[in-house]
MILOLUM-472051 format. One line per field, with one value per residue (C-alpha): residue number from 1; z, x, y; residue in three letters. Coordinates in pm, whole numbers, plus 32768, in hexadecimal, padded with zeros to 4 digits. Layout:
MILOLUM-472051
resi c(NUM | ...)
w c(Z | ...)
u c(X | ...)
v c(Y | ...)
resn c(ALA | ...)
end
This chain:
MILOLUM-472051
resi c(1 | 2 | 3 | 4 | 5 | 6 | 7 | 8 | 9 | 10 | 11 | 12 | 13 | 14 | 15 | 16 | 17 | 18 | 19 | 20 | 21 | 22 | 23 | 24 | 25 | 26 | 27 | 28 | 29 | 30 | 31 | 32 | 33 | 34 | 35 | 36 | 37 | 38 | 39 | 40 | 41 | 42 | 43 | 44 | 45 | 46 | 47 | 48 | 49 | 50 | 51 | 52 | 53 | 54 | 55 | 56 | 57 | 58 | 59 | 60 | 61 | 62 | 63 | 64 | 65 | 66 | 67 | 68 | 69 | 70 | 71 | 72 | 73 | 74 | 75 | 76 | 77 | 78 | 79 | 80 | 81 | 82 | 83 | 84 | 85 | 86 | 87 | 88 | 89 | 90 | 91 | 92 | 93 | 94 | 95 | 96 | 97 | 98 | 99 | 100 | 101 | 102 | 103 | 104 | 105 | 106 | 107 | 108 | 109 | 110 | 111 | 112 | 113 | 114 | 115 | 116 | 117 | 118 | 119 | 120 | 121 | 122 | 123 | 124 | 125 | 126 | 127 | 128 | 129 | 130 | 131 | 132 | 133 | 134 | 135 | 136 | 137 | 138 | 139 | 140 | 141 | 142 | 143 | 144 | 145 | 146 | 147 | 148 | 149 | 150 | 151 | 152 | 153 | 154 | 155 | 156 | 157 | 158 | 159 | 160 | 161 | 162 | 163 | 164 | 165 | 166 | 167 | 168 | 169 | 170 | 171 | 172 | 173 | 174 | 175 | 176 | 177 | 178 | 179 | 180 | 181 | 182 | 183 | 184 | 185 | 186 | 187 | 188 | 189 | 190 | 191 | 192 | 193 | 194 | 195 | 196 | 197 | 198 | 199 | 200 | 201 | 202 | 203 | 204 | 205 | 206 | 207 | 208 | 209 | 210 | 211 | 212 | 213 | 214 | 215 | 216 | 217 | 218 | 219 | 220 | 221 | 222 | 223 | 224 | 225 | 226 | 227 | 228 | 229 | 230 | 231 | 232 | 233 | 234 | 235 | 236 | 237 | 238 | 239 | 240 | 241 | 242 | 243 | 244 | 245 | 246 | 247 | 248 | 249 | 250 | 251 | 252 | 253 | 254 | 255 | 256 | 257 | 258 | 259 | 260 | 261 | 262 | 263 | 264 | 265 | 266 | 267 | 268 | 269 | 270 | 271 | 272 | 273 | 274 | 275 | 276 | 277 | 278 | 279 | 280 | 281 | 282 | 283 | 284 | 285 | 286 | 287 | 288 | 289 | 290 | 291 | 292 | 293 | 294 | 295 | 296 | 297 | 298 | 299 | 300 | 301 | 302 | 303 | 304 | 305 | 306 | 307 | 308 | 309 | 310 | 311 | 312 | 313 | 314 | 315 | 316 | 317)
w c(E6AF | E67F | E50A | E458 | E3FD | E29C | E193 | E06F | DF76 | DE5A | DEFB | DF4A | DDEE | DD44 | DE00 | DDDA | DC7B | DCF1 | DE16 | DD63 | DC83 | DDC1 | DE89 | DD76 | DD6E | DEE6 | DEAF | DDB1 | DE9D | DFAF | DEC9 | DE4C | DFA5 | E02D | DF2C | DF50 | E097 | E010 | DF93 | E0D0 | E180 | E0DC | E065 | E11B | E1C3 | E29E | E164 | E0FB | E25C | E259 | E108 | E152 | E291 | E1DF | E0C2 | E1CD | E277 | E11F | E0CD | E219 | E1F0 | E08C | E0FA | DFFA | DFFF | E14F | E0CB | DFD0 | E0A9 | E201 | E1D9 | E19C | E316 | E364 | E27B | E30E | E465 | E3F5 | E32C | E452 | E54A | E464 | E425 | E597 | E5D0 | E4CA | E566 | E6C1 | E660 | E583 | E4E3 | E565 | E4A2 | E4E6 | E46A | E433 | E391 | E264 | E1FC | E24B | E1E6 | E2D1 | E24F | E2EC | E2D1 | E378 | E464 | E43E | E4E4 | E44F | E474 | E38C | E40B | E55B | E619 | E715 | E628 | E544 | E672 | E711 | E5D0 | E5C8 | E740 | E703 | E5FE | E6E6 | E7F2 | E708 | E68B | E7E2 | E74E | E889 | E7D2 | E70F | E84A | E8F6 | E7BD | E7D3 | E94C | E91A | E82F | E8F8 | E93E | E88A | E744 | E769 | E7E2 | E6AF | E5BB | E4AC | E4E0 | E649 | E72F | E830 | E99C | E9BB | E8A8 | E972 | EAB4 | EA09 | E971 | EACC | EB57 | EA37 | EA6F | EBD3 | EB6D | EB54 | EB9C | EC1E | ED1E | EDAF | EE79 | EE5B | EF71 | EE94 | ED71 | EE3E | EE9F | ED2A | ECD8 | EDEE | ED68 | EC07 | EC96 | ED4C | EC0E | EB3E | EC5F | EC6A | EAF1 | EAEE | EBAA | EA95 | E9DC | E8BA | E883 | E71C | E71A | E659 | E765 | E879 | E7C2 | E792 | E90C | E984 | E884 | E83F | E95D | EA93 | EA3B | E9FB | EB4C | EBF3 | EB3F | EBAE | ED0D | ED20 | EC8C | ED95 | EEA8 | EE1F | EE1F | ECFF | ED0C | ED1E | EC0A | EB1D | EB79 | EB37 | E9F4 | E96D | E9C5 | E91F | E7DF | E7C6 | E7E7 | E6ED | E5FA | E644 | E60E | E4BB | E445 | E429 | E2EF | E387 | E308 | E3A4 | E3E9 | E2B9 | E2ED | E272 | E162 | E0E3 | DFC5 | E043 | E193 | E1B3 | E1DB | E279 | E1F0 | E321 | E2A6 | E18F | E262 | E283 | E3D0 | E45F | E3C2 | E4C9 | E62F | E64A | E7A9 | E835 | E772 | E81E | E96C | E92B | E8E4 | EA33 | EAD9 | EA35 | EAA6 | EBFF | EC0B | EBE6 | EB03 | E9FC | E9CF | E8EE | E77D | E676 | E51A | E5A3 | E673 | E5B8 | E6C2 | E5E8 | E5E5 | E759 | E7AE | E6B7 | E601 | E4C4 | E490 | E324 | E2AB | E1F9 | E2B3 | E182 | E010 | DF12 | DECC | DDAD | DCDA | DCEC | DCB5)
u c(D101 | D12E | D128 | D1F5 | D145 | D0A9 | D1A7 | D120 | D084 | D16D | D2A3 | D34D | D304 | D389 | D4D1 | D525 | D5B0 | D69B | D725 | D80A | D8C5 | D8E5 | D96C | DA59 | DADD | DB11 | DBD3 | DCB2 | DCF6 | DD55 | DE4C | DEE7 | DF1D | DF92 | E0A3 | E109 | E18A | E1AA | E04C | DFAB | E041 | DF50 | DE36 | DCEE | DCDA | DBBA | DAE6 | DB1E | DAC7 | D980 | D922 | D96D | D8B0 | D77F | D79A | D7B3 | D678 | D5C4 | D625 | D5A4 | D456 | D42B | D470 | D593 | D69E | D761 | D88E | D8CC | D889 | D8E8 | DA5C | D9E5 | D9A8 | DB0C | DBAA | DAC6 | DB50 | DCBC | DCAA | DBF8 | DCFB | DE1A | DD7F | DD6C | DECE | DF45 | DE7B | DF0A | E06E | E0CD | E22A | E25C | E252 | E11E | E0DB | DF9E | DF2B | DE54 | DDCC | DEEB | DFF6 | E0A5 | E0B1 | E14D | E126 | E192 | E091 | E00A | DF1E | DDB7 | DC6E | DB96 | DAF6 | DB9D | DA68 | D9AB | D8B2 | D9AD | DA84 | D94E | D8F7 | DA5B | DA52 | D909 | D9B6 | DAD4 | D9E6 | D92C | DA69 | DB07 | DC2F | DCF7 | DE0C | DD22 | DC68 | DDAA | DE0A | DCC3 | DCD5 | DE2C | DD92 | DDBE | DC81 | DD23 | DD08 | DB7F | DB81 | DC39 | DB5B | DA8B | D970 | D9B1 | D915 | D7FD | D830 | D742 | D808 | D940 | D888 | D7FD | D94E | D9E5 | D8DA | D90E | DA8E | DA53 | D99D | DA8C | DBB9 | DCCF | DD52 | DC05 | DB00 | D98A | D977 | DA34 | D952 | D820 | D8A0 | D8E4 | D77C | D6FF | D7C5 | D741 | D5D3 | D617 | D692 | D567 | D476 | D4FD | D4F3 | D386 | D339 | D3C8 | D2A3 | D390 | D419 | D3D7 | D2B7 | D377 | D487 | D37B | D2EF | D43A | D489 | D33A | D2FD | D45E | D54D | D489 | D3FB | D55C | D5CD | D4BE | D51B | D688 | D61A | D54E | D674 | D75D | D659 | D64E | D4CE | D46A | D2F1 | D339 | D43A | D337 | D231 | D310 | D394 | D234 | D1D8 | D317 | D2DA | D17B | D1E8 | D2F4 | D1F5 | D110 | D230 | D289 | D128 | D0F4 | D130 | D1BA | D1BE | D2BC | D24D | D292 | D3BE | D3AF | D4B2 | D404 | D305 | D268 | D267 | D364 | D2E4 | D35F | D2B9 | D307 | D262 | D362 | D487 | D55A | D5E2 | D496 | D464 | D53C | D543 | D6BE | D6E3 | D5D3 | D66D | D7BF | D707 | D674 | D7C8 | D846 | D719 | D747 | D8B6 | D854 | D768 | D61C | D51E | D479 | D30F | D2BD | D2AE | D2C8 | D345 | D403 | D4E7 | D524 | D57D | D688 | D746 | D73B | D78C | D8AC | D839 | D911 | D985 | D98C | D97E | DAAF | DB7C | DC26 | DBFC | DCE1 | DD86 | DE52 | DD13 | DCD4 | DE35)
v c(9D38 | 9EAD | 9EDE | 9FEB | A130 | A13E | A1AE | A269 | A176 | A120 | A1BA | A06D | 9FE5 | A11C | A112 | 9FA2 | 9FC2 | A0CC | A00B | 9F1D | A01D | A0FF | 9FE5 | 9F7E | A0DC | A0BE | 9F80 | A021 | A141 | A043 | 9F96 | A0D9 | A173 | A024 | A028 | A191 | A20C | A373 | A390 | A327 | A44B | A53E | A45A | A491 | A33E | A3BC | A3EE | A283 | A210 | A2CF | A24F | A0DF | A0ED | A17C | A07F | 9F63 | 9FEF | 9FFC | 9E96 | 9E21 | 9ED4 | 9E5C | 9CFE | 9CDA | 9BC4 | 9BE0 | 9B36 | 9C4D | 9D7B | 9D1A | 9D6C | 9EDD | 9F0E | 9E87 | 9F8B | A09F | A04F | A04A | A18B | A235 | A1C9 | A229 | A381 | A3D4 | A34F | A44D | A566 | A517 | A50A | A62B | A613 | A4AB | A36C | A294 | A132 | A07A | 9F2F | 9F6D | 9E1D | 9D3B | 9E3E | 9F2F | A095 | A1C5 | A345 | A47C | A50B | A670 | A75B | A734 | A7D3 | A706 | A5BB | A5CB | A62C | A554 | A4C1 | A413 | A3AC | A30C | A246 | A1B0 | A16F | A0A8 | 9FD9 | 9F92 | 9F1F | 9E40 | 9D9B | 9D95 | 9E51 | 9EA7 | 9F53 | A029 | A08C | A0F8 | A1BE | A277 | A2A7 | A34C | A455 | A59C | A669 | A78F | A6CC | A6D1 | A839 | A8BA | A7F7 | A899 | A8C6 | A91B | A81B | A873 | A85C | A73B | A67F | A69C | A62D | A4FC | A4A9 | A4B7 | A3CD | A2DB | A2E0 | A26C | A137 | A013 | A0F0 | A00B | A102 | A166 | A0AF | A0B1 | A1BF | A2AE | A24F | A29B | A3ED | A43D | A3D4 | A4BF | A5E3 | A5AC | A59F | A6ED | A78A | A71E | A77A | A8DC | A8FD | A894 | A9D4 | AAA8 | AB34 | ABA8 | AA4B | A9CD | A8DF | A7D0 | A7D3 | A7B2 | A686 | A5E3 | A60D | A590 | A479 | A3F7 | A466 | A441 | A2E8 | A26E | A2EF | A233 | A0F2 | A122 | A162 | A01F | 9F55 | 9FED | 9F97 | 9E2A | 9E3D | 9D60 | 9DB9 | 9F28 | 9F10 | 9E66 | 9F65 | A090 | 9FED | 9FBC | A11C | A19D | A0D6 | A154 | A2C0 | A27F | A207 | A32E | A41F | A38C | A36D | A4E4 | A5B5 | A6EA | A85D | A94D | AAA9 | AB86 | AC74 | ADD3 | AD96 | AC58 | AC50 | AB0F | AA53 | A944 | A7DB | A696 | A558 | A492 | A34A | A31D | A394 | A259 | A2C8 | A26D | A11B | A07A | A0FA | A0E8 | A17A | A08F | 9F63 | 9FB6 | 9FC5 | 9E76 | 9DF0 | 9E6F | 9DD7 | 9C87 | 9C80 | 9CCF | 9BA9 | 9C68 | 9BBA | 9C9D | 9C3F | 9D62 | 9D06 | 9E17 | 9E51 | 9F79 | 9E96 | 9D50 | 9C4A | 9B9D | 9CF4 | 9D3C | 9BD4 | 9BCF | 9A9C | 9ACB | 9970 | 9911 | 9A7A | 9B09 | 9C0C | 9CA4 | 9CB3 | 9C1B | 9D6E | 9CEF | 9CBC | 9E36 | 9EA5)
resn c(MET | ILE | LYS | ARG | HIS | LYS | ILE | ARG | GLU | GLY | PHE | ILE | GLU | MET | ARG | ILE | PRO | LYS | LEU | ASP | PRO | GLU | SER | GLU | GLY | ASN | PHE | LYS | CYS | ILE | THR | SER | ILE | SER | ASN | SER | TYR | ASN | LYS | ILE | GLY | THR | TYR | ASN | VAL | SER | PHE | LEU | GLY | TRP | ARG | GLN | LEU | LYS | ASN | PHE | THR | PHE | SER | LEU | VAL | ALA | ASP | LEU | GLN | GLN | GLU | ARG | TYR | PHE | PRO | LEU | ILE | HIS | TYR | ALA | ARG | GLN | TYR | GLY | VAL | PHE | HIS | PHE | LYS | LYS | ALA | SER | ASN | PRO | ASP | GLN | GLU | VAL | LYS | GLN | LEU | ILE | GLY | ASP | ARG | GLU | VAL | SER | ALA | THR | GLY | ARG | ILE | MET | ARG | ASP | ASP | VAL | GLY | THR | GLU | TYR | TRP | GLU | LYS | ILE | TRP | CYS | LEU | CYS | MET | ILE | PHE | ARG | ASP | LYS | LYS | GLY | GLN | MET | ALA | LEU | LEU | GLU | VAL | PRO | LYS | ILE | VAL | HIS | GLU | ASN | ALA | TYR | PRO | GLU | PRO | TYR | VAL | GLU | ASP | LEU | ALA | MET | ASN | SER | ALA | ILE | ARG | HIS | MET | GLN | HIS | PRO | ASP | LEU | ASN | ASP | GLY | HIS | ALA | MET | GLU | ALA | LEU | GLY | ARG | ALA | PHE | GLU | VAL | ILE | LYS | ASN | LEU | ASP | LYS | ASN | VAL | ASN | MET | TYR | TYR | ILE | ARG | ARG | GLU | MET | CYS | LEU | TRP | LEU | TYR | VAL | PRO | LEU | LEU | ARG | VAL | PHE | GLY | ALA | ILE | LEU | SER | LYS | ASP | GLU | ALA | GLN | TYR | ASN | LYS | GLU | LEU | GLU | ASP | ALA | ILE | ASN | LEU | HIS | LYS | GLU | PHE | TYR | SER | ILE | PHE | TYR | TYR | TYR | GLU | LYS | GLU | PRO | TRP | GLU | GLU | GLU | PRO | GLN | GLU | TRP | ASP | ARG | PRO | ILE | ASP | ARG | ASN | GLY | TRP | ILE | ALA | TRP | ARG | LEU | LEU | ALA | ALA | ALA | SER | ILE | ALA | TYR | ASP | ARG | GLY | LEU | ASN | THR | THR | VAL | GLU | SER | GLU | TYR | ILE | PRO | SER | TRP | LEU | TYR | LYS | GLY | GLU | PHE | ASN | GLY | LEU | PRO | THR | PHE | PHE | ASP | LEU | GLU | LYS | TYR | GLY)
end
């Protein structure tokens, strides 16, 4: 069992009292925008999606009651898909289920939260929940949407996104996916030769991106032993990456160097991309022998029986 990296002592306990009020606020937002077609056109649904995903991750790590917090991940997925539908269809009406209610809004050009990172998080949720409609909606997001995002994506992010899109694409075969993985490897290999590349970007490429590509490659090759070896290596590198307290180099205009306390970054508490990869492997008949708190087996196997899908929204209205 690969345990999760050590989180700062007392951090979980400090945050628990804040989780219920914040989640209840989320529920009220869900209710209000579900009842108002006009408001949802401008409301930042991506923000709600991010927040609910992080709250679900927190509840999982804190070992809190699943029945109460599990629906958060459903809403995070629905909000994320809806957000990218809007970004992909400017001036057109788009519809989406939020909870068990259909809402609509007019799409518009966006720059916030339309980059590859958020797209990949929502793609991971769609893979875990075997949400075919959500997957197709995300695959239909034009590349230009990501290219126009703020902040502007790096070339390696776009290459990784292309590789991920080729996994499980209904119109492409595994040969196409292997070619996309090869192109992403080539982009990252060339970037690694760039001495001026930010150290943090180099770390992300070598510790997070490359291991994921190798896991995908083993899945496409249907090599169970190699898949589990690459998955174990990828999880260990993910753990190492998020165990480090990182200081950015001080810029001339900054009084103090910036810092990234990775151990308390909830994006690292669950290895979402690897969890999605394990879901793909499971559906393709590959047995995952690696056990880790970063990839809970009940999530990648889709063992959700008995857990509520949606909240009683009327309670929070």
